C-alpha positions, 0 to 999 in steps of 0.5 A: 471533494472526491478522494483517491487512494493509491495502494501498493502490494507485490512480491517484494513485500511478501518475499522480504517479510516486510508485510509482517514487521512490528512497525505496522502495529505501532498504536499511533501508526494504526490510529493514523497519527503517524505515517509509517516509514521503515528504511527497508520498505522501499518501492525505489532506490531513492528511499523508504515509502511513506505509508498510511497504515491506518488505511492499509489493508491487513489480512488476519488469521481467518483470511478476512481483510481489515483496515489497519485502524480496525485491526483488533488489539492486540493483533491476532496471530497470522496477520499480514499487510496485503495492500499498503496505502501510499501517502499522497494528496488524495488526488489523481494528479498526486498519485500520478506524480508519485508513480512518475517519481518512482519511475524516475527513481528506477522502479519501472512501472507500466500500465496494468490491465486489471479486469477487477478492482484488487481492493474490496472498495472503491472504483478502480481508476488506474493500475501499474505494475513492474515487469519483474512482478515486484510491485503492483499499484492501483489507484481507486476513487473512494 
């Protein structure tokens, strides 16, 4: 079965410093044993996002991108999250349902016209952005 992943990033993540909170580095989160949920890490007003940190992309000190599960322990200085993998059922329908729910919860998301895949893997299927530049989302076929 083909797997799809929905990734999110944007100014909100970076401007608030949520791309560097210690919750990202919890060993069970990086191993994929527990979903990352932080009350401040919200894509809408309805509550926190559920993030698969093990499959999220981190930038390390030298500018390289690595998956959370491959992040060196202890984490190198200068790490930050650059693409969060949102928890879905790994289908196109599941990703579209999450995007629709975010829209219903007040996060205006419209189609984004991306020429290139914003991830270093997969095939870009669809992309969304909010008009205020706070969030971008991309759905990729893995």
